[in-house]
N, C-alpha and C positions, 0 to 999 in steps of 0.2 A: 238133388245135388249134394246130399249128405256125404261127407268124406271123412274118413278116419286118418288122422296123421299122428303117428306115435311120437313124433319129436316135438309137437307143439307144447310149449311150457304152460303150466296151469296158471302162472302169474307172471306178469311182465311189468317193468317200471316205465315211467313216462318217456325216458330217453329211448328205450327200445321201441316203444310205440311210434315215436317221431321218426326213427330210422325206418321202421316198417312202412310208414306212410310214404316215405321218399323212394322206397325200393320195391314195393309190392302192389301191383295193380289189383290183386284179388282181395285186398284187405277190406273187411267190413267191421265198422265200429258200431256196436249196439248199446244204446244208453237205456238202462232199465229203470230210471228214476221216474218220479211223478211228472205230470205235464208241466206244473208250475216250476219245478226244479229244472226241467229241461229248458223251458223258456228263459229262465233266469240266467243260465250259463250252460253251454254245451260245446263239445268239440266240433269244430268245423267239419262237415261231411258225415257226421254220425247220424244213425237212424234211431228214432225214438220208438221203443217197444216197452211200455211199462211192465214191471215184473209180474203184476197180476195177470195181464193179458198174455204174456209169454208163458206163464205157468199153465194157464187154461188151454193154450194152443201150442204146447211145446213141440209136439210131433210135426205140426204144420210148419213152424218156424225152423225146426231142425232140418226139414227137407229143403228149405229155401236158402239156407246159409251156406257160404262157400268153404274154402279150405283154410282160410286164415281169418278167424273171427276173434275180436276183442270185445269183451263185455265190460261196460263201465257204469259206475254209479257215483255216489258221493264219497264213499270210503273204501268200497270193495266188498262189503257184506252182501248187499243185494245182488251184485254181479256174481258172486260166488254161488248164491242160491240159484240164479239163472243158469249158471254153468252146470250145476248139478241136475237141474230139470232138463236141460238140453242133452246132457250126457245120458240120462235115463231114456231119452227119446232117440238115442243113437248118434248124436253128434259129439264126438270126443275131441274135435279140433278147435276148442274154444279156450281162450286165455282170459284172465281177469286183470284189469289195470289196477295195480296196487296204488293206494292213495286216491284213487278216483279222479274225477275231473279237476278238483283243486290242485292235485299234484301235477297233472298235465299242464295246467295253466302256469303253475309256479316254474315249470321246466321250460317255459317259453313257447308252448304249443299254441297253435291257432285256435281260438275259441270265439264263440258268438255270445254276446251279452244281451240280456233283455231286462225285464222287470225283476227287481230283487225280491226273493222270498227266502224264508228260513229253510234250510235243508231238513229233510224228514227226520234224521237222527236228532237234530236240535229240537224239533217239535216234540219228539218222544221224551227227551230229557225234561223239557218244560212241563209237559202233561204229567209225567210220572212224579216229578218233584212237587208239583202243585197239589196233586192228589195225596201224596204222602204228608205234606205239610198240613193240608186241610184235615186229614184223618187224625194226625197227632193233636192239632189244636182243638178239633171237635171232640176228641176223646178226653181232653183235659178240661174243656169249658162247657161242653154240652152234655155228652153222654159217653161213658167209657166204651160203649159198643162201637162208636165211630172210629176208635183206634184200630179196629179190624180192617179198615180201609187201607191203612199203611201196611199192614201185614199182607193183605191181598195183593197190593202192588208189588211188594217185595217178593212174594211167591211167583208172581207173573214174570218179573224180571229175571229171577233165577231160572225159571222154565225157559224163558227166551234165550238166555245164555247157553243153557244145556242143549237146546235143540237148534241153535243158530237160526231162530225165526223170531218174528216180532208181531204179535197180534195187535198191539197198540199201533205200531207203524202201519199195518195193513188197514186198520180202521181210519187212522189219520190220513192216509193216502187217498181215501175216498171223500174226504171233506171238500167242500166247494172251493176253498182257498188253495187247495192243491190240484185242482182241476184246471185245465186249459181249454179255451175254445178251439184250439188247434190240435187237441189230443186225438190221435188217430184211433179209428176202430181197428179191430183185428184184420178185417178185410183190407182196409186202406194200408195198414202196415205191411201186410203180405204183398200187396200190389207194388208198393215202393221197392221192396226187396226184389220182386220180379223184374222191375224196370232196370235193375243194375246187373241182372244175370246175363 
């Protein structure tokens, strides 16, 4: 059911998404955050397809998605990565929600709340900052070689910005606190999309 729609915008804001929800029966909202982030807060009626799963099975998901797809995450970065993966698999009719789920909630959109967890971007900032601080302090008080940790993290963050990817985020997304007992397998996620077709 892959469709190419040349007029689909690459990015939309929360008010546009709310309007689409009211006027388009073919709308599919795909949340690409971790299971814990999805359980913490998600848009009512959205489908959970974590970015890693979508990346591994992009062609299968692209074949199941309809003509009006909006990809969401916490800020828009992971959703943009998902849009690129789906575009490479043949689905060019996907938009990214700017500002992510928090912007949608701030605009008065219907959301589902659950157990609170830190967003993955916040976890990355905490891990990177802690490692840099430990490297600087270790270099000062233990061994100058430990200062290389700070340099390595800086190089990793630079590479992350240049490639619009985040290896630390990918690692953190696999940690137990970011997993959910309800996180779907690829087969389950594809079945849920089939049920709406």
